[in-house]
Residue, then its C-alpha position, 0 to 999 in steps of 0.5 A: x553784106x555791106x561789111x566787105x570794105x568798111x569792116x577791112x578798113x576799121x579792122x572789123x573783120x566779121x563784125x558789122x559796122x552797121x552794129x557798131x553804128x546802131x550802138x553808137x546811135x542808141x547811146x547818142x539818142x540816150x544821151x539826148x533824151x537825157x538832156x532834154x528831160x533835164x531841160x524840160x524839168x529845169x522850166 
């Protein structure tokens, strides 16, 4: 249960900040993967 303080600060009662963090991380990794793929295909 790590959502006690962070959840209240950000207004996510009951919604884990961990879940939000994982979603952001997945989006970042996807964008990075697409960018790297484009860079590789250029050469």
